[in-house]
C-alpha positions, 0 to 999 in steps of 0.5 A: 469407414464411418461409424454408420457404415461400420454399424450397417456392415455389422448388422448385415453380417449379423443378419446373414449369419443368423439367417444361415443358423436358422436355415441350418437348424430348420434343415436339421429339424426337417431331416430329423423329422423325415428320418423319424417318419421313415422309421415309424412307417418301416416299423408299421410295415414290419408289424403288419407283416409279422401279424400276417405271419402270425395269423398264418401260423394260427390258421395252421395250428387251428387246423392241426388242433382240429385234426388232433381232436378228430383223432381223439374222438375216433380213438375215444370210442374204441377204449372200453373195459375189455381193451383196458384189461387186454393191456394189463389194466385192472380194476382197483379193489380198494381205494384209499385216500391220503390226507394230512393236517397242515398248519396254515398261517402267516409268517412274521413279516421281516420287511423283505419282499419276495 
């Protein structure tokens, strides 16, 4: 084999190997991008489903709050002084308030954050 034929053979072999490497790298990149696409689409779908579930729960809780407010308003009108005295509540004869002196200041800094 002559020297030129050896160089041509090596160049062809090198080019074929390089082409295989480029193809494998491109295929790996495409597969990775497809996997990321599936991951993000699935994440979006799950987030939409979670949001719809939360909205359904919010609607249910809002209805429950409305029912409780209605119940409160209907019972609120029935409580008066006579009802309270029937159940043992009495009017306070003398009201005392308690207070204390507190010293408020800054503690010396030790350099430690809490």
